[in-house]
N, C-alpha and C positions, 0 to 999 in steps of 0.2 A: 830897649833892652837892657837896662839893668837893672829891672822890674825881673824880668825873668827867670835867672836863677835864683832871685830869692823866694816865687814862687815855687816854683820846682824844689829847693829845701825844704821850705813849709811843709809840702803837700806829701816828703816823702818822711816831714816827722812821723805825723798826723798819721799815714801806714805806719811805722813803724811802734807808735802808740797804741794804736788796736791793735796790732801783734801781742803786744807785751798785755794787755787790757786780756783776749783773745788765752794767751799762753795763760796768766795767773789764774781763771775763772777755772779753767777748764771744761769750763761746760759753753758748747757753743749751741745756741738758742736757735734750732732750724727747727723744722715742722719733723714730727717723726712719719715714717712711712714704715709702713708692714708689709711684711715680705711674706709675710705666710707659713705656713707648716713645710719644714725641710722634710723631706719622704726619710727614713732609714734607707740603708746601703745593703743591698742581696748582696748576699757574701760575694758575688764576684768571679766564682766558677762555672765556668764555659759562656763568659756574657757575653752576646749577641749584639756589637753595637746597629746592626740594621732591625732588628728586633723587641731588641728588650730596650724598657726602658735605662736611661744613663743613674749610673750609681755617683752617691753626693758621702764624703770624707770631711769631715773639719777640721783643718789643722791652720795654726793663729802664729806668727810670728810680733817682735815689738823690736825698733829699733831708739838706741837709746844707750845708754854712757856707760852701763849695765851688761858683760854678758851675762848674769845671774838673773834666771826666769821668773826667781822668784823674791827680786828684789820690790822693796817696796815704792819704789815710782815705778814697776805697771801694774798694782794692784786693781785701779781702775779697769783693764781692762780684761782683768783674770774675770772681775765681779759682773761685767761687759757680755764675756761669751756665757759662763755659767748662769746668765739669767736665760742665757741665746738656747744655750742647752737645755733647761728646764721647759721654757715657750717649747719645744719641738720636744721634749720628751728622749734626750739621750741624755748618755752617761757621762759628765766632763771626764776628762781625764782616759776615758776608753772611747767615744764617740765620739768629744771637743779634744784637743788636745794642742796647747801651747807646744810649739817646735823652736824656737833658738830665739834671743834677744842677743842683745848686742850692736854696734854701728857696724 
């Protein structure tokens, strides 16, 4: 009974330390999963959900301390979405857009 609280406290400190390492590195070392090419969206006029292929537009948001979408802390996410746009033949800012930022 005496060691149980100490063991729980130690494990919580280990979890916090792991979280700090991942947060500071900014890199999660998980295997990359290819999702393939994303189809271009049809204009959407007269789209019939029963017979037409679904349409996809890509918008993304960030949750963070700054409401400025161009804040330096969000640069890696814009870079990632730019790579996504290039790999799929989309135009950044037209086909792929940042929508909101902040808490």
